[in-house]
C-alpha positions in Angstrom: 0.1 0.1 -0.2 1.2 3.3 -0.4 0.1 5.9 2.5 -0.8 9.6 2.5 -1.5 12.5 4.5 -3.4 15.6 2.6 -4.8 18.8 3.3 -3.5 21.9 4.5 -0.3 21.9 7.2 -1.6 20.7 10.2 -5.1 19.6 9.5 -4.1 16.4 7.0 -6.3 13.6 6.3 -5.2 10.1 6.0 -5.3 8.7 2.8 -4.1 5.8 0.1 -3.0 5.3 -3.3 -4.5 2.8 -5.6 -3.9 1.3 -8.3 -4.5 3.5 -11.2 -2.8 6.3 -9.1 -5.8 7.6 -7.1 -5.9 9.3 -3.9 -8.3 7.3 -1.9 -10.1 9.2 1.6 -9.7 7.0 4.6 -11.5 9.9 6.6 -13.5 7.3 9.1 -12.0 4.4 8.2 -8.2 5.5 10.7 -8.6 8.5 12.2 -4.3 9.2 10.7 -1.5 7.4 9.0 -0.3 7.2 13.0 0.1 4.8 16.0 -1.8 1.3 15.7 -2.3 2.5 12.1 1.3 1.7 11.8 0.9 -1.8 13.4 1.3 -5.5 11.6 -2.3 -5.8 12.9 -3.8 -1.8 11.5 -2.0 -2.6 8.2 -3.4 -6.0 7.9 -6.9 -4.4 8.5 -6.3 -1.2 5.7 -5.3 -3.8 3.8 -8.6 -5.5 3.6 -10.6 -2.4 3.0 -11.3 -2.5 -1.2 -10.0 1.2 -2.5 -13.1 1.1 -5.0 -15.0 2.0 -1.7 -13.3 4.9 -0.9 -14.0 8.3 -2.0 -11.6 9.7 -4.8 -9.7 12.9 -3.7 -10.1 15.4 -6.7 -7.9 18.1 -7.2 -4.3 18.0 -6.9 -4.4 18.2 -2.8 -0.8 19.3 -0.5 0.7 16.2 0.3 1.7 16.7 4.2 4.5 14.0 5.8 3.3 10.4 5.4 3.0 9.8 8.9 1.6 11.9 11.8 2.2 11.2 15.6 5.8 11.0 15.2 7.8 11.0 18.5 11.5 11.5 17.1 13.5 11.7 13.7 16.7 9.8 14.3 19.0 10.4 11.6 22.3 7.6 10.3 25.7 9.8 9.7 28.1 8.6 7.2 25.9 5.1 6.1 27.2 4.6 2.8 30.5 3.6 2.1 31.1 6.2 -1.4 29.2 9.3 0.8 32.2 8.7 3.7 34.7 8.3 1.1 33.5 11.7 -0.6 34.0 13.1 2.9 37.5 12.0 3.7 36.0 10.0 6.3 36.8 7.2 7.8 34.1 4.4 7.9 32.1 4.2 11.1 32.7 1.6 13.2 28.9 1.4 14.9 26.5 3.9 13.5 26.3 7.6 13.8 23.4 8.9 15.5 22.1 12.2 15.8 18.5 13.3 15.9 16.3 15.9 13.8 13.6 18.2 16.1 10.1 17.3 14.6 9.6 20.7 14.1 11.6 19.6 10.5 8.8 17.9 9.2 7.4 19.4 6.3 5.7 18.2 3.2 7.3 16.4 -0.1 6.6 19.1 -2.0 6.6 21.9 0.4 9.3 24.9 0.6 12.6 24.6 2.1 13.7 27.5 4.2 17.1 28.9 3.5 17.3 29.9 7.5 18.7 33.6 8.2 22.5 33.5 8.9 23.0 30.4 6.1 25.9 30.3 4.3 25.7 26.2 3.4 22.3 25.1 2.6 22.6 21.3 1.3 20.6 18.6 0.3 20.7 14.8 0.9 18.4 12.1 -0.4 17.5 9.6 2.3 16.0 6.8 2.8 13.6 6.5 6.0 12.1 3.8 8.0 9.3 4.2 9.0 8.6 2.3 12.9 5.5 0.5 13.1 5.4 -0.2 16.8 6.7 -0.4 19.9 10.4 -1.5 19.5 13.2 -2.3 22.2 15.5 -4.6 22.6 14.8 -6.3 19.5 17.4 -8.8 17.1 18.1 -8.0 14.1 16.2 -11.6 13.1 13.0 -10.0 14.2 13.7 -6.0 13.8 11.4 -5.9 10.4 8.8 -7.0 11.8 8.9 -3.8 13.8 8.8 -2.1 10.5 5.7 -0.7 9.0 7.4 0.7 5.8 9.6 3.2 4.4 10.0 6.7 2.7 11.9 9.1 0.7 13.8 12.2 3.0 15.1 15.3 2.0 17.4 15.3 4.9 18.2 19.0 4.8 21.3 20.3 5.8 23.2 23.6 7.1 26.6 22.4 7.2 28.4 25.8 8.8 25.4 25.3 11.8 26.3 21.8 12.2 30.2 21.5 11.8 31.5 24.9 13.0 28.9 26.3 15.4 30.0 24.0 18.4 28.1 20.5 19.8 26.2 18.2 18.1 24.7 18.1 14.0 21.5 18.8 15.7 21.5 22.3 14.9 22.4 22.1 11.4 20.0 19.3 10.7 16.7 20.8 12.5 15.4 24.0 10.9 11.6 24.9 9.6 11.2 22.9 7.0 14.7 20.2 7.0 12.8 17.4 7.0 10.5 16.7 3.8 9.0 13.7 4.4 7.2 11.1 1.6 4.9 11.6 -0.6 4.1 8.3 0.6 4.7 5.7 2.9 5.3 2.2 1.1 4.4 -0.4 2.9 7.2 -2.7 3.9 5.6 -6.3 1.8 5.8 -4.0 -1.6 9.4 -3.7 -1.3 10.8 -6.7 -2.6 14.4 -5.7 -1.5 15.3 -2.5 0.5 18.8 -3.0 -0.3 18.9 -2.2 -3.9 16.7 0.9 -4.2 17.9 3.3 -7.1 18.6 7.2 -5.5 18.6 10.6 -7.1 18.7 14.1 -6.4 18.9 17.0 -9.0 19.4 20.4 -8.1 17.5 23.0 -11.0 17.9 20.1 -13.3 21.3 18.9 -13.3 22.5 15.6 -11.4 23.8 16.1 -8.3 23.5 12.6 -6.7 23.2 9.1 -7.8 23.6 6.2 -5.5 21.6 3.5 -4.5 20.9 1.5 -0.8 23.0 -1.8 -1.4 26.2 0.6 -0.6 24.7 1.7 3.1 27.2 0.2 6.0 24.6 -0.5 8.1 21.3 -2.4 7.0 17.7 -1.6 7.9 17.6 -4.4 10.8 20.8 -3.5 11.8 19.9 -0.1 12.3 16.7 -0.6 13.8 17.8 -3.1 16.3 21.4 -0.7 17.4 18.9 1.4 18.3 16.6 -0.2 20.1 19.0 -1.4 22.6 19.4 2.8 23.6 15.6 3.6 23.0 12.6 2.9 22.7 11.4 3.5 18.8 7.5 3.7 18.9 4.9 4.1 16.2 5.7 6.3 13.5 8.9 7.3 14.4 11.6 8.0 11.9 15.3 6.3 11.3 16.7 8.1 7.9 19.6 6.0 6.9 22.1 8.1 5.3 22.5 9.3 1.8 25.1 8.5 -0.9 27.5 10.8 -2.6 26.8 13.9 -4.6 26.0 16.3 -1.3 27.2 19.7 -1.7 29.9 19.7 1.2 31.7 17.3 -0.8 31.8 18.9 -4.5 35.3 20.6 -4.9 34.6 23.7 -4.7 31.9 23.2 -2.3 27.9 24.3 -3.6 25.4 25.1 -1.7 21.5 26.5 -2.2 20.5 30.0 -2.5 17.3 31.5 -2.9 14.9 29.9 -5.8 17.0 26.7 -6.2 14.8 23.5 -7.2 15.0 20.8 -6.0 14.0 17.0 -7.2 15.1 13.5 -5.8 13.1 10.1 -5.5 14.2 6.2 -4.7 13.0 3.8 -6.8 9.5 2.8 -6.0 9.2 5.3 -3.3 7.8 8.6 -4.9 9.7 11.9 -6.1 9.7 15.2 -4.0 10.2 18.6 -5.5 11.4 21.5 -3.2 12.0 25.0 -4.0 14.4 27.4 -1.6 13.1 30.3 0.1 14.0 33.1 2.4 13.3 32.6 5.9 
């Protein structure tokens, strides 16, 4: 299934995309694409609904973040071997963890803000893992049982805030609009091999990132299991799993985003996003 949340910011309704690409309204079936809806039981119940019985949503409404009720966004740094190489970093021996604050979430096609004082706004196409049920001390062999599905995220980053302003990376990752998520959550049963998905990102129509999830250093079951040793993962929690090479910081010389630039990005089978950079 492809599950979505559509409508004005803060007023999103649940929906799904049917086999013909039509948006169908799930209002009255579930309160939101969140909480118990994301559990195996909840997703099984949704799968039992005949999409043709649901109202078609006309027009082209805004898509919001494809998951609601998120308690945390956990990001994995330098998790692609080819990206680590372009930054000159040694591949990590354990996952590098940082957080992106909830206020960063936005829809997949919403504008991205250039923060005041920013000189190094960067892009990162990433595979997002959506947790489906409460997860604590789970083994790698069982980790996928706790995953609802996958989505595209642009891990927008301000590199000066991230690397030159002391402390953790979070301050460079958490400005409003730094977390476009969607367009939809694709349930895991529709993804044949999450570790073999092509990824790409363009800036103003020029290719910047080309990669594949096959170059991840730590795979999805490992990440879910690893994180669950340190914190309880809750339904709707988002794990962004790192980015392939081609970020602005890695270019020679570095190239960063400015007002008016347009990012388009996507992951095979998970959909595409488009954002325009505006002044904060």
